[in-house]
Kinemage of the C-alpha trace (Angstrom):
@kinemage 1
@onewidth
@group {chain A} dominant
@subgroup {mainchain}
@vectorlist {calphas} color= white
{ca met a 1} P 26.756 -0.295 -5.142
{ca arg a 2} L 23.906 -1.027 -7.515
{ca glu a 3} L 24.932 -2.232 -10.935
{ca gly a 4} L 25.016 0.535 -13.499
{ca leu a 5} L 25.037 3.602 -11.244
{ca val a 6} L 28.675 4.429 -11.991
{ca ala a 7} L 31.271 2.948 -14.313
{ca lys a 8} L 33.762 0.385 -13.103
{ca gly a 9} L 36.774 2.034 -11.495
{ca thr a 10} L 34.901 5.108 -10.258
{ca ile a 11} L 34.841 4.258 -6.559
{ca pro a 12} L 38.574 3.398 -6.324
{ca arg a 13} L 39.377 6.624 -8.179
{ca val a 14} L 37.386 8.729 -5.726
{ca leu a 15} L 38.961 6.882 -2.781
{ca arg a 16} L 42.467 7.643 -4.131
{ca gln a 17} L 41.609 11.343 -3.867
{ca pro a 18} L 40.446 11.635 -0.245
{ca trp a 19} L 39.591 15.353 -0.472
{ca arg a 20} L 36.793 14.371 -2.861
{ca leu a 21} L 35.215 11.876 -0.464
{ca pro a 22} L 33.120 14.487 1.420
{ca arg a 23} L 31.999 15.832 -1.960
{ca ala a 24} L 30.952 12.345 -3.051
{ca leu a 25} L 29.029 11.701 0.168
{ca ser a 26} L 27.293 15.055 -0.131
{ca ala a 27} L 26.324 14.335 -3.752
{ca ile a 28} L 25.054 10.857 -2.839
{ca leu a 29} L 22.820 12.290 -0.136
{ca ala a 30} L 21.588 15.035 -2.477
{ca leu a 31} L 20.470 12.391 -4.993
{ca ala a 32} L 18.959 10.056 -2.395
{ca pro a 33} L 15.177 9.963 -2.089
{ca thr a 34} L 13.597 11.329 1.063
{ca gly a 35} L 13.358 8.664 3.757
{ca trp a 36} L 15.833 6.306 2.061
{ca trp a 37} L 16.828 4.945 5.490
{ca arg a 38} L 13.315 3.545 6.013
{ca arg a 39} L 13.336 1.266 2.965
{ca arg a 40} L 15.435 -1.711 2.026
{ca pro a 41} L 18.287 -1.914 1.175
{ca phe a 42} L 18.713 0.997 3.675
{ca leu a 43} L 21.230 2.707 1.399
{ca pro a 44} L 20.923 6.125 -0.263
{ca tyr a 45} L 20.414 4.803 -3.795
{ca pro a 46} L 18.680 7.279 -6.085
{ca asp a 47} L 15.271 6.334 -7.412
{ca pro a 48} L 15.851 4.343 -10.664
{ca ala a 49} L 13.503 6.563 -12.718
{ca tyr a 50} L 15.169 9.723 -11.397
{ca trp a 51} L 18.651 8.317 -12.080
{ca arg a 52} L 17.669 7.371 -15.643
{ca phe a 53} L 16.295 10.899 -16.156
{ca arg a 54} L 19.542 12.437 -14.832
{ca met a 55} L 21.621 10.237 -17.143
{ca glu a 56} L 19.427 11.104 -20.142
{ca thr a 57} L 19.666 14.827 -19.482
{ca ser a 58} L 23.404 14.786 -18.829
{ca ser a 59} L 24.532 12.433 -21.589
{ca gly a 60} L 21.619 12.088 -23.972
{ca gly a 61} L 20.436 8.804 -25.415
{ca glu a 62} L 18.524 6.282 -23.359
{ca gly a 63} L 20.274 7.038 -20.086
{ca gly a 64} L 21.421 3.441 -19.739
{ca glu a 65} L 25.160 4.078 -19.670
{ca pro a 66} L 26.668 4.914 -16.274
{ca pro a 67} L 28.893 7.976 -16.006
{ca ser a 68} L 32.612 7.379 -16.473
{ca pro a 69} L 35.086 8.009 -13.639
{ca asp a 70} L 36.131 11.268 -15.361
{ca glu a 71} L 32.511 12.424 -15.562
{ca val a 72} L 31.929 11.611 -11.892
{ca ile a 73} L 35.044 13.554 -10.826
{ca glu a 74} L 33.968 16.494 -12.984
{ca val a 75} L 30.473 16.506 -11.463
{ca leu a 76} L 31.822 16.203 -7.911
{ca asp a 77} L 34.075 19.214 -8.470
{ca trp a 78} L 31.200 21.156 -10.065
{ca phe a 79} L 28.878 20.217 -7.196
{ca his a 80} L 31.478 21.480 -4.714
{ca arg a 81} L 31.979 24.791 -6.574
{ca met a 82} L 28.246 25.430 -6.833
{ca lys a 83} L 27.677 24.619 -3.166
{ca his a 84} L 30.298 27.170 -2.128
{ca arg a 85} L 28.996 29.847 -4.502
{ca arg a 86} L 25.633 29.832 -2.764
{ca arg a 87} L 27.217 30.827 0.556
């Protein structure tokens, strides 16, 4: 994964909780730019400017600090709850 998208230890933490894996994949695809599969590195990385904006609006400051594992888990659970509320 690109440096600085998430804090160290986030990916192993999500993988230890397999029920959150579909949530993580869904969130990754929701953040991915349209047509991400057509451009190198052919991975659904969010646009750097968009990611910086999201980090600024969620945490304040410059948006340079990646979210902690706890923050990622919290957002994944929130994302899941909101997705199911819309149904």
